Biopython code that builds the backbone (N, CA, C, O; Angstrom):
import numpy as np
from Bio.PDB.StructureBuilder import StructureBuilder

atoms = [
    (1, "MET", "N", (-10.394, -20.674, -21.526)),
    (1, "MET", "CA", (-9.711, -20.147, -20.698)),
    (1, "MET", "C", (-8.389, -20.314, -20.819)),
    (1, "MET", "O", (-8.144, -21.493, -20.565)),
    (2, "ASP", "N", (-7.284, -19.643, -21.116)),
    (2, "ASP", "CA", (-5.863, -19.669, -20.843)),
    (2, "ASP", "C", (-5.524, -19.555, -19.583)),
    (2, "ASP", "O", (-5.715, -18.601, -18.829)),
    (3, "THR", "N", (-4.796, -20.985, -19.295)),
    (3, "THR", "CA", (-3.983, -20.869, -17.326)),
    (3, "THR", "C", (-3.087, -20.163, -18.008)),
    (3, "THR", "O", (-2.656, -20.428, -19.130)),
    (4, "LYS", "N", (-2.664, -18.794, -16.973)),
    (4, "LYS", "CA", (-1.206, -18.455, -16.782)),
    (4, "LYS", "C", (-0.600, -18.549, -15.653)),
    (4, "LYS", "O", (-1.125, -18.280, -14.572)),
    (5, "VAL", "N", (0.246, -18.835, -15.770)),
    (5, "VAL", "CA", (1.029, -18.316, -14.233)),
    (5, "VAL", "C", (1.962, -17.014, -14.139)),
    (5, "VAL", "O", (3.016, -17.030, -14.774)),
    (6, "VAL", "N", (1.658, -16.007, -13.456)),
    (6, "VAL", "CA", (1.550, -14.639, -12.987)),
    (6, "VAL", "C", (2.368, -14.445, -12.180)),
    (6, "VAL", "O", (2.294, -15.470, -11.503)),
    (7, "ALA", "N", (3.426, -13.596, -11.579)),
    (7, "ALA", "CA", (4.032, -12.558, -10.541)),
    (7, "ALA", "C", (3.017, -11.402, -10.618)),
    (7, "ALA", "O", (2.502, -10.771, -11.541)),
    (8, "ILE", "N", (2.972, -11.390, -9.849)),
    (8, "ILE", "CA", (2.665, -9.914, -9.185)),
    (8, "ILE", "C", (3.212, -8.686, -9.065)),
    (8, "ILE", "O", (3.592, -8.745, -7.895)),
    (9, "CYS", "N", (3.626, -7.248, -9.584)),
    (9, "CYS", "CA", (4.956, -6.679, -9.374)),
    (9, "CYS", "C", (4.253, -5.237, -9.250)),
    (9, "CYS", "O", (3.272, -4.811, -9.860)),
    (10, "GLY", "N", (4.831, -4.787, -8.544)),
    (10, "GLY", "CA", (4.428, -3.300, -8.514)),
    (10, "GLY", "C", (5.099, -2.665, -7.184)),
    (10, "GLY", "O", (5.821, -3.345, -6.455)),
    (11, "SER", "N", (4.863, -1.590, -6.983)),
    (11, "SER", "CA", (5.658, -0.591, -5.691)),
    (11, "SER", "C", (4.763, -1.235, -4.506)),
    (11, "SER", "O", (3.535, -1.308, -4.523)),
    (12, "MET", "N", (5.325, -1.531, -3.828)),
    (12, "MET", "CA", (4.504, -1.750, -2.137)),
    (12, "MET", "C", (3.233, -0.753, -1.724)),
    (12, "MET", "O", (2.315, -1.151, -1.007)),
    (13, "LYS", "N", (3.310, 0.762, -2.339)),
    (13, "LYS", "CA", (2.333, 0.799, -1.939)),
    (13, "LYS", "C", (1.210, 1.158, -2.394)),
    (13, "LYS", "O", (0.452, 2.109, -2.205)),
    (14, "PHE", "N", (1.222, -0.019, -3.210)),
    (14, "PHE", "CA", (-0.188, -0.494, -4.191)),
    (14, "PHE", "C", (-0.459, -2.205, -3.823)),
    (14, "PHE", "O", (-0.896, -3.117, -4.525)),
    (15, "ALA", "N", (0.110, -2.155, -2.115)),
    (15, "ALA", "CA", (-0.347, -3.860, -1.870)),
    (15, "ALA", "C", (-1.681, -4.018, -1.681)),
    (15, "ALA", "O", (-1.968, -5.182, -1.962)),
    (16, "LYS", "N", (-2.479, -3.498, -1.392)),
    (16, "LYS", "CA", (-3.723, -3.557, -0.886)),
    (16, "LYS", "C", (-4.491, -4.093, -2.715)),
    (16, "LYS", "O", (-5.186, -5.084, -2.935)),
    (17, "GLU", "N", (-3.978, -2.909, -3.845)),
    (17, "GLU", "CA", (-4.637, -3.553, -4.831)),
    (17, "GLU", "C", (-3.589, -4.884, -5.416)),
    (17, "GLU", "O", (-4.109, -5.858, -5.960)),
    (18, "MET", "N", (-2.477, -4.812, -5.279)),
    (18, "MET", "CA", (-2.208, -6.273, -5.516)),
    (18, "MET", "C", (-2.397, -7.606, -5.047)),
    (18, "MET", "O", (-2.020, -8.696, -5.478)),
    (19, "ILE", "N", (-3.391, -7.092, -3.592)),
    (19, "ILE", "CA", (-4.277, -8.262, -3.174)),
    (19, "ILE", "C", (-5.478, -8.320, -3.687)),
    (19, "ILE", "O", (-5.798, -9.496, -3.516)),
    (20, "GLU", "N", (-6.303, -7.809, -4.186)),
    (20, "GLU", "CA", (-7.367, -7.220, -5.153)),
    (20, "GLU", "C", (-7.252, -7.735, -6.314)),
    (20, "GLU", "O", (-8.092, -8.417, -6.901)),
    (21, "TYR", "N", (-6.304, -7.451, -6.642)),
    (21, "TYR", "CA", (-6.064, -8.465, -8.397)),
    (21, "TYR", "C", (-5.277, -9.875, -8.209)),
    (21, "TYR", "O", (-5.284, -10.599, -9.204)),
    (22, "THR", "N", (-4.623, -10.336, -7.096)),
    (22, "THR", "CA", (-4.426, -11.654, -7.171)),
    (22, "THR", "C", (-5.809, -12.268, -6.701)),
    (22, "THR", "O", (-5.604, -13.472, -6.546)),
    (23, "LYS", "N", (-7.112, -11.971, -6.411)),
    (23, "LYS", "CA", (-8.129, -12.982, -5.892)),
    (23, "LYS", "C", (-8.689, -12.642, -7.219)),
    (23, "LYS", "O", (-8.844, -13.640, -7.924)),
    (24, "GLU", "N", (-8.979, -11.706, -7.674)),
    (24, "GLU", "CA", (-9.836, -11.277, -9.225)),
    (24, "GLU", "C", (-8.923, -12.119, -10.562)),
    (24, "GLU", "O", (-9.580, -12.339, -11.580)),
    (25, "LEU", "N", (-7.771, -12.473, -10.548)),
    (25, "LEU", "CA", (-7.768, -12.822, -11.558)),
    (25, "LEU", "C", (-7.104, -14.655, -11.296)),
    (25, "LEU", "O", (-6.517, -15.190, -12.237)),
    (26, "GLU", "N", (-7.284, -15.359, -10.067)),
    (26, "GLU", "CA", (-7.435, -16.257, -10.016)),
    (26, "GLU", "C", (-8.914, -16.673, -10.230)),
    (26, "GLU", "O", (-9.474, -17.382, -11.067)),
    (27, "THR", "N", (-9.467, -15.737, -8.812)),
    (27, "THR", "CA", (-10.784, -16.307, -9.896)),
    (27, "THR", "C", (-12.342, -16.135, -10.476)),
    (27, "THR", "O", (-13.489, -16.525, -10.253)),
    (28, "GLN", "N", (-11.494, -15.187, -11.471)),
    (28, "GLN", "CA", (-11.818, -15.037, -12.745)),
    (28, "GLN", "C", (-11.504, -15.688, -13.712)),
    (28, "GLN", "O", (-12.272, -16.302, -14.452)),
    (29, "TYR", "N", (-10.109, -15.594, -13.802)),
    (29, "TYR", "CA", (-9.547, -16.183, -14.673)),
    (29, "TYR", "C", (-8.537, -17.190, -14.676)),
    (29, "TYR", "O", (-7.513, -17.435, -15.314)),
    (30, "GLY", "N", (-9.240, -17.727, -13.659)),
    (30, "GLY", "CA", (-8.419, -19.294, -12.725)),
    (30, "GLY", "C", (-6.302, -19.193, -13.312)),
    (30, "GLY", "O", (-5.698, -20.158, -13.781)),
    (31, "TRP", "N", (-5.820, -18.115, -13.125)),
    (31, "TRP", "CA", (-5.137, -18.140, -13.687)),
    (31, "TRP", "C", (-3.717, -18.383, -12.083)),
    (31, "TRP", "O", (-3.873, -17.647, -11.108)),
    (32, "CYS", "N", (-3.095, -18.918, -12.078)),
    (32, "CYS", "CA", (-2.217, -19.292, -10.864)),
    (32, "CYS", "C", (-1.615, -17.783, -10.472)),
    (32, "CYS", "O", (-1.132, -17.121, -11.390)),
    (33, "VAL", "N", (-1.631, -17.408, -9.552)),
    (33, "VAL", "CA", (-0.886, -15.936, -9.103)),
    (33, "VAL", "C", (-0.059, -16.215, -8.196)),
    (33, "VAL", "O", (-0.361, -16.694, -7.103)),
    (34, "ILE", "N", (1.648, -15.791, -8.779)),
    (34, "ILE", "CA", (2.300, -15.541, -6.875)),
    (34, "ILE", "C", (2.830, -14.597, -6.647)),
    (34, "ILE", "O", (3.725, -13.857, -7.056)),
    (35, "GLN", "N", (1.781, -14.777, -5.530)),
    (35, "GLN", "CA", (1.663, -13.094, -5.117)),
    (35, "GLN", "C", (3.076, -12.154, -4.372)),
    (35, "GLN", "O", (4.206, -12.619, -4.221)),
    (36, "CYS", "N", (2.766, -11.181, -4.105)),
    (36, "CYS", "CA", (4.510, -10.643, -3.151)),
    (36, "CYS", "C", (3.967, -10.110, -1.884)),
    (36, "CYS", "O", (4.885, -9.948, -1.080)),
    (37, "VAL", "N", (2.487, -9.685, -1.279)),
    (37, "VAL", "CA", (2.702, -9.025, -0.497)),
    (37, "VAL", "C", (2.638, -9.807, 0.771)),
    (37, "VAL", "O", (1.602, -10.409, 1.055)),
    (38, "TYR", "N", (3.702, -9.837, 1.566)),
    (38, "TYR", "CA", (3.261, -10.453, 3.071)),
    (38, "TYR", "C", (3.130, -10.051, 4.249)),
    (38, "TYR", "O", (2.930, -10.751, 5.242)),
    (39, "GLU", "N", (3.280, -8.426, 4.169)),
    (39, "GLU", "CA", (2.436, -7.275, 5.271)),
    (39, "GLU", "C", (2.345, -6.217, 5.032)),
    (39, "GLU", "O", (3.255, -5.411, 4.832)),
    (40, "LEU", "N", (1.000, -6.023, 5.013)),
    (40, "LEU", "CA", (0.672, -4.302, 4.683)),
    (40, "LEU", "C", (0.975, -3.412, 5.418)),
    (40, "LEU", "O", (0.376, -2.340, 5.504)),
    (41, "ASP", "N", (2.348, -3.880, 6.302)),
    (41, "ASP", "CA", (2.641, -2.691, 7.312)),
    (41, "ASP", "C", (4.104, -2.907, 7.109)),
    (41, "ASP", "O", (4.517, -3.876, 7.744)),
    (42, "PRO", "N", (5.370, -2.022, 6.118)),
    (42, "PRO", "CA", (6.664, -2.900, 5.803)),
    (42, "PRO", "C", (7.221, -2.491, 6.794)),
    (42, "PRO", "O", (8.380, -2.859, 6.606)),
    (43, "THR", "N", (7.183, -1.714, 8.211)),
    (43, "THR", "CA", (7.865, -1.240, 9.301)),
    (43, "THR", "C", (7.854, -3.511, 10.155)),
    (43, "THR", "O", (8.537, -4.151, 10.954)),
    (44, "LYS", "N", (6.912, -3.713, 9.467)),
    (44, "LYS", "CA", (7.086, -4.908, 10.480)),
    (44, "LYS", "C", (7.861, -6.334, 9.833)),
    (44, "LYS", "O", (7.632, -7.472, 10.243)),
    (45, "ILE", "N", (8.777, -5.997, 8.782)),
    (45, "ILE", "CA", (9.778, -7.026, 7.913)),
    (45, "ILE", "C", (11.079, -6.030, 7.783)),
    (45, "ILE", "O", (11.363, -5.011, 7.155)),
    (46, "SER", "N", (11.952, -7.240, 9.099)),
    (46, "SER", "CA", (13.314, -6.830, 9.067)),
    (46, "SER", "C", (14.067, -6.717, 7.813)),
    (46, "SER", "O", (13.555, -7.520, 7.033)),
    (47, "THR", "N", (14.761, -6.277, 7.411)),
    (47, "THR", "CA", (16.204, -5.555, 6.447)),
    (47, "THR", "C", (16.385, -7.409, 6.203)),
    (47, "THR", "O", (15.910, -7.612, 5.086)),
    (48, "GLU", "N", (16.701, -8.290, 6.591)),
    (48, "GLU", "CA", (17.307, -9.768, 6.375)),
    (48, "GLU", "C", (15.822, -10.288, 5.680)),
    (48, "GLU", "O", (15.731, -10.596, 4.492)),
    (49, "GLU", "N", (14.607, -10.329, 6.712)),
    (49, "GLU", "CA", (13.335, -10.704, 5.343)),
    (49, "GLU", "C", (13.433, -10.164, 4.177)),
    (49, "GLU", "O", (13.555, -10.867, 3.174)),
    (50, "LEU", "N", (13.398, -8.945, 4.127)),
    (50, "LEU", "CA", (13.312, -8.332, 2.990)),
    (50, "LEU", "C", (14.491, -8.607, 1.903)),
    (50, "LEU", "O", (14.189, -8.616, 0.710)),
    (51, "ASP", "N", (15.564, -8.786, 2.231)),
    (51, "ASP", "CA", (16.528, -8.833, 1.058)),
    (51, "ASP", "C", (15.850, -10.694, 1.114)),
    (51, "ASP", "O", (16.106, -11.233, 0.037)),
    (52, "ARG", "N", (15.326, -11.372, 1.806)),
    (52, "ARG", "CA", (14.867, -12.563, 1.084)),
    (52, "ARG", "C", (13.800, -12.625, 0.052)),
    (52, "ARG", "O", (13.724, -13.156, -1.056)),
    (53, "VAL", "N", (12.972, -11.882, 0.810)),
    (53, "VAL", "CA", (11.931, -11.658, -0.205)),
    (53, "VAL", "C", (11.897, -11.446, -1.347)),
    (53, "VAL", "O", (11.182, -11.874, -2.253)),
    (54, "VAL", "N", (13.454, -10.114, -1.264)),
    (54, "VAL", "CA", (13.292, -9.453, -2.580)),
    (54, "VAL", "C", (13.916, -10.844, -3.466)),
    (54, "VAL", "O", (13.193, -11.019, -4.447)),
    (55, "SER", "N", (15.059, -11.887, -3.399)),
    (55, "SER", "CA", (15.840, -12.589, -3.598)),
    (55, "SER", "C", (14.928, -13.281, -4.277)),
    (55, "SER", "O", (15.404, -13.474, -5.396)),
    (56, "ALA", "N", (13.858, -13.761, -4.193)),
    (56, "ALA", "CA", (12.419, -14.847, -4.346)),
    (56, "ALA", "C", (11.570, -14.298, -4.826)),
    (56, "ALA", "O", (10.804, -15.186, -5.199)),
    (57, "HIS", "N", (10.988, -12.954, -5.195)),
    (57, "HIS", "CA", (10.644, -12.190, -5.940)),
    (57, "HIS", "C", (10.923, -12.748, -7.107)),
    (57, "HIS", "O", (10.069, -13.425, -7.681)),
    (58, "TRP", "N", (12.622, -12.472, -7.825)),
    (58, "TRP", "CA", (12.924, -12.590, -8.602)),
    (58, "TRP", "C", (13.287, -13.929, -9.535)),
    (58, "TRP", "O", (13.621, -13.846, -10.717)),
    (59, "LYS", "N", (13.183, -14.953, -8.921)),
    (59, "LYS", "CA", (13.196, -16.376, -8.873)),
    (59, "LYS", "C", (11.609, -16.513, -9.303)),
    (59, "LYS", "O", (11.362, -17.312, -10.207)),
    (60, "LYS", "N", (10.578, -15.818, -8.739)),
    (60, "LYS", "CA", (9.291, -16.126, -9.054)),
    (60, "LYS", "C", (9.069, -15.696, -10.690)),
    (60, "LYS", "O", (8.350, -16.368, -11.429)),
    (61, "ILE", "N", (9.722, -14.598, -11.101)),
    (61, "ILE", "CA", (10.160, -13.872, -12.292)),
    (61, "ILE", "C", (10.324, -14.964, -13.343)),
    (61, "ILE", "O", (9.553, -15.262, -14.256)),
    (62, "ASP", "N", (11.738, -15.603, -12.944)),
    (62, "ASP", "CA", (12.198, -17.015, -13.119)),
    (62, "ASP", "C", (10.900, -17.748, -14.249)),
    (62, "ASP", "O", (10.712, -17.685, -15.464)),
    (63, "ILE", "N", (10.213, -18.410, -13.136)),
    (63, "ILE", "CA", (9.815, -19.606, -13.297)),
    (63, "ILE", "C", (8.342, -18.993, -14.124)),
    (63, "ILE", "O", (7.628, -19.709, -14.826)),
    (64, "CYS", "N", (8.101, -17.559, -13.861)),
    (64, "CYS", "CA", (5.969, -17.560, -14.624)),
    (64, "CYS", "C", (6.299, -17.490, -15.615)),
    (64, "CYS", "O", (7.424, -17.736, -16.051)),
    (65, "ASP", "N", (5.071, -17.023, -16.351)),
    (65, "ASP", "CA", (4.670, -17.390, -18.338)),
    (65, "ASP", "C", (4.520, -15.758, -18.387)),
    (65, "ASP", "O", (4.896, -15.246, -19.441)),
    (66, "ALA", "N", (3.972, -14.804, -17.285)),
    (66, "ALA", "CA", (3.765, -13.332, -17.306)),
    (66, "ALA", "C", (4.154, -12.846, -15.887)),
    (66, "ALA", "O", (4.098, -13.399, -14.789)),
    (67, "ILE", "N", (4.685, -11.279, -16.401)),
    (67, "ILE", "CA", (4.187, -10.695, -15.040)),
    (67, "ILE", "C", (2.814, -9.614, -14.777)),
    (67, "ILE", "O", (2.602, -8.787, -15.664)),
    (68, "PHE", "N", (2.358, -9.625, -14.170)),
    (68, "PHE", "CA", (1.184, -8.713, -13.960)),
    (68, "PHE", "C", (1.533, -7.688, -13.285)),
    (68, "PHE", "O", (1.562, -7.864, -12.067)),
    (69, "VAL", "N", (1.896, -6.343, -13.791)),
    (69, "VAL", "CA", (2.471, -5.066, -12.864)),
    (69, "VAL", "C", (0.941, -4.405, -12.605)),
    (69, "VAL", "O", (0.028, -4.313, -13.427)),
    (70, "VAL", "N", (0.958, -3.978, -11.212)),
    (70, "VAL", "CA", (0.303, -3.220, -10.199)),
    (70, "VAL", "C", (0.403, -1.770, -11.004)),
    (70, "VAL", "O", (1.544, -1.520, -10.616)),
    (71, "ASN", "N", (0.173, -0.996, -11.565)),
    (71, "ASN", "CA", (0.718, 0.417, -11.982)),
    (71, "ASN", "C", (-0.672, 0.958, -11.886)),
    (71, "ASN", "O", (-1.453, 1.205, -12.805)),
    (72, "VAL", "N", (-0.865, 1.123, -10.323)),
    (72, "VAL", "CA", (-2.121, 2.796, -10.652)),
    (72, "VAL", "C", (-1.899, 3.464, -10.940)),
    (72, "VAL", "O", (-0.669, 3.489, -10.984)),
    (73, "GLY", "N", (-2.500, 4.685, -11.440)),
    (73, "GLY", "CA", (-2.095, 5.613, -12.366)),
    (73, "GLY", "C", (-1.212, 5.765, -13.241)),
    (73, "GLY", "O", (-0.806, 6.826, -13.716)),
    (74, "GLY", "N", (-0.700, 4.078, -13.620)),
    (74, "GLY", "CA", (0.343, 4.632, -14.443)),
    (74, "GLY", "C", (1.888, 4.236, -13.763)),
    (74, "GLY", "O", (2.946, 3.912, -14.302)),
    (75, "TYR", "N", (1.564, 4.390, -12.568)),
    (75, "TYR", "CA", (2.794, 4.841, -11.683)),
    (75, "TYR", "C", (3.740, 3.434, -11.964)),
    (75, "TYR", "O", (3.304, 2.284, -12.019)),
    (76, "ILE", "N", (4.902, 3.790, -12.096)),
    (76, "ILE", "CA", (5.906, 2.550, -12.008)),
    (76, "ILE", "C", (7.046, 2.748, -11.665)),
    (76, "ILE", "O", (7.758, 3.340, -12.476)),
    (77, "GLY", "N", (7.623, 2.344, -10.390)),
    (77, "GLY", "CA", (8.924, 2.930, -9.668)),
    (77, "GLY", "C", (10.320, 1.757, -10.342)),
    (77, "GLY", "O", (10.385, 0.718, -10.999)),
    (78, "ALA", "N", (11.078, 2.543, -9.804)),
    (78, "ALA", "CA", (12.749, 1.837, -10.449)),
    (78, "ALA", "C", (12.654, 0.722, -10.067)),
    (78, "ALA", "O", (12.638, -0.253, -10.818)),
    (79, "SER", "N", (12.594, 0.691, -9.117)),
    (79, "SER", "CA", (12.570, -1.758, -8.829)),
    (79, "SER", "C", (11.436, -2.405, -9.734)),
    (79, "SER", "O", (11.687, -3.560, -10.079)),
    (80, "THR", "N", (10.237, -1.874, -10.181)),
    (80, "THR", "CA", (9.269, -2.109, -10.872)),
    (80, "THR", "C", (9.546, -2.409, -11.970)),
    (80, "THR", "O", (9.367, -3.433, -12.631)),
    (81, "GLN", "N", (10.338, -0.773, -12.306)),
    (81, "GLN", "CA", (11.264, -0.889, -13.708)),
    (81, "GLN", "C", (11.707, -1.883, -14.174)),
    (81, "GLN", "O", (11.603, -2.539, -15.210)),
    (82, "LYS", "N", (12.421, -1.917, -12.903)),
    (82, "LYS", "CA", (14.200, -3.033, -13.687)),
    (82, "LYS", "C", (13.436, -4.838, -13.358)),
    (82, "LYS", "O", (14.012, -5.778, -13.907)),
    (83, "GLU", "N", (12.500, -5.060, -12.695)),
    (83, "GLU", "CA", (11.544, -6.086, -12.516)),
    (83, "GLU", "C", (10.833, -6.337, -14.302)),
    (83, "GLU", "O", (11.103, -7.273, -15.054)),
    (84, "ILE", "N", (9.747, -4.983, -14.621)),
    (84, "ILE", "CA", (9.744, -5.352, -16.319)),
    (84, "ILE", "C", (10.932, -5.564, -16.918)),
    (84, "ILE", "O", (11.091, -6.758, -16.666)),
    (85, "ASP", "N", (11.854, -5.237, -17.523)),
    (85, "ASP", "CA", (13.186, -5.064, -18.287)),
    (85, "ASP", "C", (13.338, -6.773, -17.815)),
    (85, "ASP", "O", (13.282, -7.715, -18.605)),
    (86, "TYR", "N", (13.506, -6.856, -16.570)),
    (86, "TYR", "CA", (13.885, -8.222, -16.808)),
    (86, "TYR", "C", (13.246, -9.416, -16.988)),
    (86, "TYR", "O", (13.803, -10.512, -17.053)),
    (87, "ALA", "N", (11.700, -9.131, -17.094)),
    (87, "ALA", "CA", (11.171, -9.876, -17.095)),
    (87, "ALA", "C", (11.038, -10.126, -18.533)),
    (87, "ALA", "O", (10.765, -11.305, -18.762)),
    (88, "LYS", "N", (11.175, -9.173, -19.874)),
    (88, "LYS", "CA", (11.524, -9.230, -20.830)),
    (88, "LYS", "C", (12.688, -9.483, -21.280)),
    (88, "LYS", "O", (12.956, -10.150, -22.279)),
    (89, "SER", "N", (13.246, -9.079, -20.724)),
    (89, "SER", "CA", (14.833, -9.685, -20.937)),
    (89, "SER", "C", (14.397, -11.328, -21.132)),
    (89, "SER", "O", (14.756, -11.711, -22.246)),
    (90, "LEU", "N", (13.877, -12.145, -20.527)),
    (90, "LEU", "CA", (13.056, -13.129, -20.358)),
    (90, "LEU", "C", (12.178, -14.085, -21.270)),
    (90, "LEU", "O", (11.957, -15.282, -21.450)),
    (91, "GLY", "N", (11.641, -12.251, -21.952)),
    (91, "GLY", "CA", (10.853, -13.014, -22.942)),
    (91, "GLY", "C", (9.452, -13.305, -22.668)),
    (91, "GLY", "O", (8.512, -13.795, -23.294)),
    (92, "LYS", "N", (9.753, -12.586, -20.928)),
    (92, "LYS", "CA", (7.812, -13.201, -20.357)),
    (92, "LYS", "C", (7.182, -12.014, -21.029)),
    (92, "LYS", "O", (7.804, -11.130, -21.618)),
    (93, "GLU", "N", (5.770, -12.095, -20.867)),
    (93, "GLU", "CA", (4.358, -11.669, -21.352)),
    (93, "GLU", "C", (4.247, -10.552, -20.363)),
    (93, "GLU", "O", (3.507, -10.817, -19.415)),
    (94, "VAL", "N", (4.841, -9.286, -20.351)),
    (94, "VAL", "CA", (4.214, -8.510, -19.749)),
    (94, "VAL", "C", (2.639, -7.685, -19.945)),
    (94, "VAL", "O", (2.348, -6.952, -20.891)),
    (95, "ILE", "N", (1.880, -7.987, -18.944)),
    (95, "ILE", "CA", (0.907, -7.103, -18.608)),
    (95, "ILE", "C", (0.732, -5.716, -17.503)),
    (95, "ILE", "O", (1.639, -5.413, -16.728)),
    (96, "PHE", "N", (-0.063, -5.254, -17.549)),
    (96, "PHE", "CA", (-0.310, -3.960, -17.121)),
    (96, "PHE", "C", (-1.574, -4.264, -16.552)),
    (96, "PHE", "O", (-2.450, -4.935, -17.096)),
    (97, "ALA", "N", (-1.629, -3.704, -15.360)),
    (97, "ALA", "CA", (-3.245, -3.572, -14.525)),
    (97, "ALA", "C", (-3.777, -2.430, -15.495)),
    (97, "ALA", "O", (-4.811, -2.565, -16.149)),
    (98, "PHE", "N", (-2.715, -0.918, -15.541)),
    (98, "PHE", "CA", (-3.838, 0.038, -15.801)),
    (98, "PHE", "C", (-3.081, 0.549, -17.490)),
    (98, "PHE", "O", (-1.876, 0.566, -17.741)),
    (99, "ASN", "N", (-3.946, 0.833, -18.215)),
    (99, "ASN", "CA", (-3.631, 1.548, -19.617)),
    (99, "ASN", "C", (-2.917, 2.169, -19.760)),
    (99, "ASN", "O", (-3.036, 3.346, -19.422)),
    (100, "LEU", "N", (-1.448, 1.532, -20.525)),
    (100, "LEU", "CA", (-0.374, 1.881, -21.214)),
    (100, "LEU", "C", (-0.607, 1.988, -22.357)),
    (100, "LEU", "O", (-1.680, 1.555, -22.776)),
    (101, "LYS", "N", (0.621, 2.798, -23.519)),
    (101, "LYS", "CA", (-0.087, 2.062, -24.698)),
    (101, "LYS", "C", (0.964, 1.468, -24.889)),
    (101, "LYS", "O", (2.107, 1.691, -24.489)),
    (102, "ASP", "N", (0.342, 0.331, -25.816)),
    (102, "ASP", "CA", (1.153, -0.318, -26.683)),
    (102, "ASP", "C", (1.184, -1.864, -25.819)),
    (102, "ASP", "O", (1.867, -2.842, -26.122)),
    (103, "THR", "N", (0.174, -1.728, -24.605)),
    (103, "THR", "CA", (0.583, -2.554, -24.030)),
    (103, "THR", "C", (-0.860, -3.354, -23.648)),
    (103, "THR", "O", (-1.923, -2.733, -23.629)),
    (104, "LYS", "N", (-0.765, -5.103, -23.283)),
    (104, "LYS", "CA", (-1.890, -5.087, -23.157)),
    (104, "LYS", "C", (-2.372, -4.794, -21.421)),
    (104, "LYS", "O", (-1.591, -4.583, -20.493)),
    (105, "SER", "N", (-3.178, -4.830, -21.383)),
    (105, "SER", "CA", (-3.749, -4.128, -20.121)),
    (105, "SER", "C", (-5.033, -4.782, -19.688)),
    (105, "SER", "O", (-5.738, -5.390, -20.494)),
    (106, "PHE", "N", (-5.381, -4.639, -18.227)),
    (106, "PHE", "CA", (-6.590, -5.144, -17.465)),
    (106, "PHE", "C", (-7.232, -3.600, -17.010)),
    (106, "PHE", "O", (-7.940, -3.497, -16.009)),
    (107, "ASP", "N", (-6.949, -2.631, -17.726)),
    (107, "ASP", "CA", (-7.435, -1.413, -17.281)),
    (107, "ASP", "C", (-9.213, -1.337, -17.197)),
    (107, "ASP", "O", (-9.810, -1.718, -18.204)),
    (108, "LYS", "N", (-9.840, -0.964, -16.288)),
    (108, "LYS", "CA", (-11.441, -1.586, -15.760)),
    (108, "LYS", "C", (-11.685, -2.376, -15.855)),
    (108, "LYS", "O", (-12.378, -2.560, -16.856)),
    (109, "MET", "N", (-11.456, -3.366, -15.149)),
    (109, "MET", "CA", (-11.282, -4.586, -15.298)),
    (109, "MET", "C", (-12.012, -5.154, -13.894)),
    (109, "MET", "O", (-12.169, -6.341, -13.607)),
    (110, "PHE", "N", (-12.329, -4.238, -13.269)),
    (110, "PHE", "CA", (-13.094, -4.532, -12.180)),
    (110, "PHE", "C", (-13.939, -3.101, -12.073)),
    (110, "PHE", "O", (-14.774, -2.943, -11.183)),
]
sb = StructureBuilder()
sb.init_structure("model")
sb.init_model(0)
sb.init_chain("A")
sb.init_seg("    ")
for serial, (resi, resn, name, xyz) in enumerate(atoms, 1):
    if name == "N":
        sb.init_residue(resn, " ", resi, " ")
    sb.init_atom(name, np.array(xyz, "f"), 0.0, 1.0, " ", f" {name:<3s}", serial, name[0])
structure = sb.get_structure()
């Protein structure tokens, strides 16, 4: 089994799914997952806290082997697309949770 360090990326509207994938990737694949969900209710995070979390997230992409994009229904928002572009610019592997043409995908993982 190939151990990877992956950063979870995706819209916060998929926070529950990101938590589920984090568990699955660690328990079933032995990957080290750098998660990004700190609160399921976004109204409980201040603007200052959010700014710090976003800044830290870019560093997570810097240090990971790959990003794991939780793209439920194929949805990728503008922020997530920037993360994908950044990861690709660094030569990182980009893995999508749901099937996209010409990509590595974990479609039907559950």
